[in-house]
C-alpha positions as CSV (number, residue, x, y, z in Angstrom):
1,M,70.2,134.3,229.3
2,S,67.2,132.2,228.5
3,N,67.4,128.5,229.2
4,L,67.8,126.3,226.0
5,Q,65.0,123.7,225.8
6,Q,66.1,120.2,225.0
7,P,64.3,118.5,222.0
8,P,61.7,115.9,223.2
9,A,62.9,112.3,223.2
10,S,62.3,110.4,220.0
11,P,59.7,107.6,220.3
12,F,61.8,105.5,217.9
13,V,64.6,103.1,219.1
14,P,67.6,102.6,216.9
15,F,67.4,99.2,215.2
16,S,70.3,96.7,215.3
17,P,70.0,93.3,213.6
18,N,72.0,91.8,216.5
19,P,70.9,92.4,220.0
20,S,74.3,91.9,221.4
21,I,75.4,95.1,219.6
22,Q,73.1,97.2,221.7
23,S,74.5,95.7,224.9
24,G,78.1,96.2,223.9
25,M,78.8,92.4,224.0
26,P,81.3,91.1,221.4
27,T,79.8,89.2,218.5
28,Q,80.9,85.9,217.2
29,T,80.6,85.2,213.5
30,T,80.2,81.7,212.1
31,P,81.3,80.8,208.6
32,L,78.6,80.2,206.1
33,S,78.1,76.6,205.0
34,V,78.1,75.8,201.2
35,S,74.2,75.9,201.1
36,Q,74.3,79.3,202.8
37,K,76.7,81.1,200.5
38,P,75.1,83.6,198.2
39,T,74.9,82.8,194.6
40,Q,77.4,84.7,192.4
41,L,76.2,86.8,189.6
42,G,76.5,85.1,186.1
43,S,76.0,81.7,187.6
44,S,74.4,79.0,185.3
45,N,70.6,78.9,185.3
46,L,70.4,75.4,183.8
47,R,68.1,73.0,185.6
48,F,69.8,69.7,186.5
49,A,68.3,66.3,186.9
50,S,68.5,64.3,190.1
51,S,71.9,63.0,188.8
52,R,73.2,66.6,188.8
53,K,74.2,66.2,185.1
54,S,72.8,68.2,182.1
55,I,72.7,67.3,178.4
56,Y,76.0,68.9,178.0
57,D,77.6,66.3,180.1
58,R,76.6,63.4,177.8
59,H,79.3,61.9,175.5
60,L,78.6,62.9,171.9
61,N,79.2,59.4,170.6
62,R,76.8,57.6,173.0
63,T,73.7,59.2,171.7
64,Q,74.4,58.8,168.0
65,R,71.8,56.0,167.7
66,S,69.2,57.7,169.9
67,E,65.8,58.3,168.3
68,L,63.3,61.1,168.8
69,S,59.5,60.4,168.9
70,K,58.0,61.4,165.6
71,S,55.0,62.8,167.4
72,S,57.2,64.9,169.5
73,F,59.1,66.3,166.6
74,A,55.9,67.0,164.7
75,F,54.5,69.0,167.7
76,L,57.8,71.0,168.0
77,F,57.9,71.6,164.2
78,A,54.4,72.8,164.1
79,E,55.2,75.3,166.9
80,M,58.2,76.5,164.9
81,I,56.1,77.1,161.8
82,Q,53.4,79.0,163.8
83,Y,56.1,81.2,165.3
84,A,57.7,81.9,161.9
85,Q,54.3,82.6,160.3
86,K,53.7,85.5,162.7
87,Q,56.8,87.3,161.5
88,V,56.4,87.1,157.7
89,A,54.0,88.5,155.1
90,G,54.0,85.8,152.4
91,I,54.8,82.3,151.4
92,Q,58.3,83.1,150.1
93,D,59.1,84.8,153.4
94,L,57.9,82.0,155.4
95,E,60.0,79.5,153.4
96,K,63.0,81.8,153.9
97,K,62.4,81.9,157.6
98,L,62.2,78.2,157.8
99,N,65.4,77.9,155.6
100,T,67.2,80.2,158.0
101,Q,66.1,78.1,161.0
102,G,67.3,74.9,159.3
103,Y,70.6,76.6,158.4
104,A,71.6,77.2,162.0
105,I,71.0,73.5,162.8
106,G,73.0,72.3,159.7
107,Q,76.1,74.2,160.9
108,R,76.1,72.4,164.2
109,L,75.1,69.1,162.7
110,L,78.2,69.1,160.3
111,E,80.5,69.5,163.3
112,L,78.8,66.7,165.1
113,L,79.0,64.3,162.2
114,L,82.6,65.0,161.6
115,H,83.4,64.7,165.2
116,R,81.8,61.2,165.3
117,E,83.7,60.0,162.3
118,G,86.9,60.8,164.1
119,R,90.2,60.1,162.3
120,S,88.3,58.3,159.6
121,A,86.6,61.6,158.5
122,K,87.9,62.9,155.2
123,R,87.3,66.2,153.5
124,E,85.4,65.9,150.3
125,T,86.8,67.8,147.4
126,R,84.5,66.6,144.6
127,V,80.8,67.5,144.0
128,L,79.8,63.9,143.7
129,G,81.5,62.9,147.0
130,I,79.9,65.7,149.0
131,L,76.4,65.0,147.6
132,Q,76.7,61.4,148.4
133,F,77.7,62.4,152.0
134,V,74.5,64.5,152.1
135,A,72.2,61.8,150.6
136,Q,73.7,59.0,152.7
137,T,75.3,60.0,155.9
138,L,73.4,63.3,156.6
139,Y,70.0,62.1,155.5
140,R,70.3,58.8,157.4
141,H,71.3,60.6,160.6
142,L,68.2,62.9,160.3
143,F,65.6,60.5,159.2
144,G,67.0,57.0,159.6
145,K,67.1,56.4,155.8
146,P,69.0,57.6,152.8
147,A,67.5,60.0,150.3
148,D,65.3,58.4,147.6
149,G,67.2,59.8,144.7
150,L,70.1,62.0,143.4
151,E,70.1,63.4,140.0
152,K,71.9,65.9,137.9
153,S,70.2,68.5,135.8
154,R,70.3,68.0,132.1
155,E,70.0,71.6,131.3
156,N,72.3,73.4,133.8
157,E,75.7,72.0,134.9
158,D,75.5,73.7,138.3
159,E,72.2,72.1,139.4
160,Y,71.5,68.8,141.1
161,M,68.4,67.4,142.6
162,L,68.0,65.5,145.8
163,I,64.7,63.6,146.0
164,D,62.6,62.5,149.0
165,H,59.3,60.8,148.3
166,D,57.8,61.5,151.6
167,P,59.5,64.1,153.8
168,A,59.1,63.6,157.4
169,V,58.7,67.2,158.2
170,N,55.6,67.4,156.0
171,S,53.8,64.3,157.5
172,Y,51.5,66.2,159.9
173,I,51.4,69.6,158.2
174,S,48.0,70.6,156.8
175,V,48.6,73.4,154.2
176,P,45.5,75.5,153.3
177,K,44.4,76.0,149.6
178,E,45.4,79.5,149.6
179,M,49.1,78.5,150.6
180,A,49.2,75.5,148.3
181,Q,52.6,76.5,147.0
182,L,54.2,76.3,150.5
183,N,56.7,73.5,151.2
184,C,57.7,73.3,154.8
185,A,60.7,71.1,153.7
186,A,62.4,74.4,153.3
187,F,63.6,73.7,156.7
188,V,65.5,70.7,155.6
189,A,66.8,72.6,152.5
190,G,68.5,75.0,155.0
191,I,70.1,72.1,156.8
192,I,71.5,70.8,153.5
193,E,72.7,74.3,152.4
194,A,74.5,74.8,155.7
195,V,76.4,71.4,155.4
196,L,77.4,72.1,151.9
197,D,78.5,75.7,152.7
198,G,80.4,74.4,155.6
199,S,82.1,71.8,153.4
200,L,83.3,74.6,151.1
201,F,80.7,73.9,148.4
202,P,78.8,77.3,148.5
203,C,75.3,76.8,147.0
204,R,71.7,77.6,147.2
205,V,69.2,75.0,148.2
206,T,65.4,75.3,147.7
207,A,62.5,72.8,148.3
208,H,59.9,72.2,145.6
209,S,56.8,70.1,145.6
210,V,56.6,67.6,142.7
211,A,53.5,65.6,143.5
212,S,52.7,62.4,141.6
213,E,49.9,59.7,141.9
214,Q,52.4,57.3,143.6
215,F,54.1,59.9,145.8
216,P,51.7,62.8,146.5
217,A,54.2,64.4,148.9
218,K,57.3,64.1,146.7
219,T,59.8,66.9,147.3
220,V,62.8,67.8,145.3
221,F,65.7,69.8,146.8
222,L,67.2,71.8,144.1
223,I,70.9,72.4,144.8
224,K,72.4,75.2,142.7
225,F,76.2,75.4,143.2
226,D,78.2,78.6,143.1
227,E,80.3,79.3,139.9
228,S,83.5,78.8,142.0
229,V,82.6,75.2,142.7
230,L,82.4,74.5,139.0
231,E,85.7,76.1,138.3
232,R,87.4,74.0,141.0
233,E,85.6,70.8,139.7
234,A,87.0,71.5,136.2
235,V,90.6,71.7,137.6
236,L,90.3,68.4,139.6
237,Q,89.1,66.5,136.7
């Protein structure tokens, strides 16, 4: 019989992360400290301040009188308009996009205002009561002042007009001539519409520029209520 030849020795040495394993010595394991424990999947990615508290830890009533820099808001709002402008094809689509963005904020804002009123909060059941809530409480919370006017349409029973002589959202917006019909206060119209819808007063709110010599930036928010609101109002009278 021919002698079997043994394969040549491999130049590679088996790797072991712990040298004591190669020598057969028992290994001792030490528990991981808190800083050494691996992060679990799904952990929060929020960045905390030095106090280890985020904005969600603040009490809702403690910040009710806090104010935001107008220049900071103008910069953020301008970025929102540029972002929305890239996704639309015309002025009407842009105003609709701004209205949708404001609607999402109005839904959360209504919950915040009712939470801060606490037990004194009451549910408005009449059109005039909810419009006064919008013109006074909501507007004062957003812009630090009430609305400049609240009128009822003489032609249509389901239409009301909320007036702002100088909307803060239009203060630093330069509209080109080819887009003269654009009114960026459609963002505020979305907030108003969400508050009214959330209060069980379904409606449609649009922003319209009504310039005058005294108030060149005057804006009228046209509130058109659903037919069901008028039927309920007639029963409550």
